[in-house]
Residue frames as qw, qx, qy, qz and C-alpha x, y, z in Angstrom:
[[0.175, -0.853, 0.488, 0.055, -26.85, 44.05, -24.82],
 [0.789, 0.386, -0.479, -0.014, -24.15, 41.89, -26.36],
 [0.894, -0.416, -0.069, 0.147, -22.26, 39.36, -24.31],
 [0.210, -0.857, 0.437, 0.176, -18.77, 40.24, -23.11],
 [0.682, 0.529, -0.502, -0.050, -16.05, 38.76, -25.29],
 [0.940, -0.310, -0.011, 0.142, -14.30, 35.65, -23.95],
 [0.162, -0.833, 0.502, 0.169, -10.66, 36.13, -23.03],
 [0.776, 0.458, -0.429, -0.064, -8.16, 34.20, -25.01],
 [0.134, -0.567, 0.754, -0.303, -6.39, 32.91, -21.86],
 [0.537, -0.021, -0.838, -0.095, -6.31, 29.22, -21.07],
 [0.698, -0.626, -0.137, -0.320, -8.43, 28.00, -18.13],
 [0.173, -0.673, 0.637, -0.334, -6.47, 27.73, -14.97],
 [0.771, -0.001, -0.636, -0.032, -5.34, 24.26, -14.18],
 [0.701, -0.689, 0.012, -0.183, -5.32, 23.05, -10.63],
 [0.115, 0.722, -0.655, 0.189, -1.91, 23.06, -9.11],
 [0.771, -0.021, -0.633, 0.060, -0.56, 19.73, -8.07],
 [0.612, -0.751, 0.110, -0.221, -0.66, 19.19, -4.36],
 [0.162, 0.601, -0.741, 0.252, 2.55, 18.47, -2.56],
 [0.924, -0.254, -0.207, -0.195, 2.85, 15.08, -0.95],
 [0.267, -0.724, 0.619, -0.147, 5.16, 13.67, 1.59],
 [0.920, -0.006, 0.379, -0.097, 4.59, 10.05, 0.51],
 [0.179, 0.670, -0.661, -0.288, 7.68, 8.57, -1.12],
 [0.956, 0.048, -0.020, -0.288, 6.74, 5.16, -2.64],
 [0.685, 0.413, -0.553, 0.233, 10.35, 3.96, -3.06],
 [0.002, 0.415, -0.653, 0.634, 11.22, 4.80, 0.49],
 [0.728, -0.186, 0.280, -0.597, 7.98, 3.30, 1.83],
 [0.944, 0.175, -0.249, -0.125, 8.69, 0.07, -0.02],
 [0.497, 0.442, -0.617, 0.421, 12.28, -0.04, 1.22],
 [0.311, -0.382, 0.550, -0.674, 11.09, 0.52, 4.76],
 [0.877, -0.056, 0.088, -0.468, 8.52, -2.21, 4.41],
 [0.838, 0.340, -0.420, 0.068, 11.07, -4.65, 2.91],
 [0.217, 0.505, -0.615, 0.566, 13.57, -3.85, 5.66],
 [0.468, -0.302, 0.519, -0.648, 11.17, -4.38, 8.62],
 [0.941, 0.078, -0.070, -0.321, 9.65, -7.55, 7.07],
 [0.706, 0.392, -0.548, 0.215, 13.12, -9.05, 6.71],
 [0.019, 0.432, -0.643, 0.632, 14.01, -8.28, 10.24],
 [0.705, -0.174, 0.301, -0.618, 10.71, -9.59, 11.58],
 [0.939, 0.190, -0.227, -0.175, 11.07, -12.80, 9.59],
 [0.438, 0.465, -0.669, 0.381, 14.64, -13.30, 10.88],
 [0.231, -0.269, 0.646, -0.676, 13.13, -13.30, 14.35],
 [0.248, -0.195, -0.930, -0.188, 10.42, -15.78, 13.20],
 [0.160, 0.346, 0.575, -0.724, 7.63, -13.59, 14.62],
 [0.232, 0.595, 0.729, 0.247, 4.20, -13.53, 12.95],
 [0.124, 0.418, 0.190, 0.879, 3.09, -10.21, 11.61],
 [0.474, -0.693, -0.336, -0.427, 0.19, -9.87, 13.98],
 [0.756, -0.511, -0.259, 0.316, 2.25, -10.75, 16.97],
 [0.533, 0.017, -0.019, 0.846, 4.91, -8.30, 16.02],
 [0.104, -0.617, -0.274, -0.730, 2.32, -5.54, 15.50],
 [0.643, -0.702, -0.292, -0.097, 1.29, -6.11, 19.13],
 [0.743, -0.294, -0.128, 0.587, 4.87, -5.92, 20.31],
 [0.336, 0.160, 0.153, 0.915, 5.38, -2.60, 18.49],
 [0.085, 0.582, 0.515, -0.623, 2.00, -1.24, 19.58],
 [0.153, 0.248, -0.467, -0.835, 0.90, -0.82, 16.02],
 [0.755, 0.257, 0.245, -0.552, -2.55, -1.66, 14.58],
 [0.657, -0.053, 0.718, 0.225, -2.22, -5.04, 12.84],
 [0.604, 0.661, 0.424, 0.135, -3.76, -3.88, 9.53],
 [0.125, 0.976, -0.164, -0.065, -1.70, -0.72, 9.48],
 [0.461, -0.578, 0.632, 0.232, 1.48, -2.67, 10.17],
 [0.705, 0.272, 0.618, 0.218, 0.66, -4.90, 7.19],
 [0.429, 0.882, 0.177, 0.087, 0.33, -1.81, 5.02],
 [0.189, -0.876, 0.412, 0.163, 3.72, -0.61, 6.26],
 [0.611, -0.251, 0.702, 0.267, 5.38, -3.93, 5.29],
 [0.605, 0.513, 0.561, 0.236, 3.74, -3.75, 1.83],
 [0.343, -0.077, 0.187, 0.918, 5.03, -0.16, 1.35],
 [0.028, -0.686, -0.592, -0.422, 1.49, 1.28, 1.14],
 [0.336, -0.926, -0.145, -0.090, 2.08, 3.60, 4.12],
 [0.495, 0.473, -0.377, 0.624, 4.91, 5.60, 5.40],
 [0.564, -0.563, -0.523, 0.302, 5.49, 5.69, 9.18],
 [0.145, -0.949, 0.077, -0.269, 5.78, 8.76, 11.37],
 [0.289, 0.561, -0.659, 0.409, 8.97, 9.18, 13.25],
 [0.536, -0.368, 0.550, -0.524, 7.34, 7.98, 16.53],
 [0.949, 0.098, 0.133, -0.270, 6.04, 4.86, 14.87],
 [0.717, 0.507, -0.445, 0.179, 9.40, 4.12, 13.23],
 [0.006, -0.551, 0.672, -0.495, 11.08, 4.42, 16.60],
 [0.734, -0.217, 0.451, -0.459, 8.56, 2.01, 18.16],
 [0.940, 0.308, -0.109, -0.096, 9.14, -0.47, 15.37],
 [0.463, 0.583, -0.579, 0.333, 12.94, -0.16, 15.73],
 [0.337, -0.473, 0.632, -0.513, 12.63, -0.67, 19.51],
 [0.894, -0.003, 0.248, -0.374, 10.48, -3.76, 18.98],
 [0.871, 0.414, -0.251, 0.081, 13.14, -5.15, 16.61],
 [0.803, -0.462, 0.011, 0.376, 15.91, -4.40, 19.13],
 [0.530, 0.376, 0.151, 0.745, 17.40, -1.54, 17.05],
 [0.073, -0.534, -0.167, 0.826, 17.89, 2.17, 17.52],
 [0.483, 0.781, 0.238, -0.317, 16.17, 4.37, 15.09],
 [0.151, 0.783, -0.490, -0.351, 19.48, 5.08, 13.42],
 [0.320, -0.208, 0.909, 0.167, 20.26, 1.35, 13.03],
 [0.519, 0.490, 0.686, -0.140, 16.83, 0.81, 11.41],
 [0.346, 0.877, -0.029, -0.333, 17.29, 3.77, 9.07],
 [0.117, -0.586, 0.734, 0.322, 20.64, 2.32, 8.04],
 [0.439, 0.106, 0.890, 0.061, 18.95, -0.90, 7.11],
 [0.471, 0.741, 0.419, -0.231, 16.28, 0.94, 5.15],
 [0.204, 0.838, -0.323, -0.390, 18.93, 2.96, 3.27],
 [0.267, -0.324, 0.878, 0.231, 20.82, -0.26, 2.45],
 [0.476, 0.400, 0.780, -0.070, 17.52, -1.78, 1.14],
 [0.375, 0.855, 0.150, -0.325, 16.82, 1.33, -0.94],
 [0.009, -0.705, 0.591, 0.393, 20.32, 1.25, -2.47],
 [0.353, -0.048, 0.912, 0.202, 19.90, -2.39, -3.46],
 [0.455, 0.612, 0.618, -0.190, 16.56, -1.60, -5.02],
 [0.283, 0.889, -0.087, -0.350, 18.05, 1.19, -7.12],
 [0.253, -0.525, 0.727, 0.362, 21.06, -0.94, -8.26]]
């Protein structure tokens, strides 16, 4: 029995997965929190303890390799003496400077 003819359609490509990671925003967040931490002359590992964040994860946040959850962002803001809104304003200003 002869083989069934192949269809002329292209093979299906795998659809791209949606992601919530925004590299520019993650970098702006990291730059903003690093600047504020350094203004206070607090070592990164000491600040991570103050904010109740794992030290290595906090380093990734400052480098823009990770994007914080809302709860984590609020803990960091509190440790810096800011409200969440004040911290987000600083992040937005940092982002605007980076785009300029």
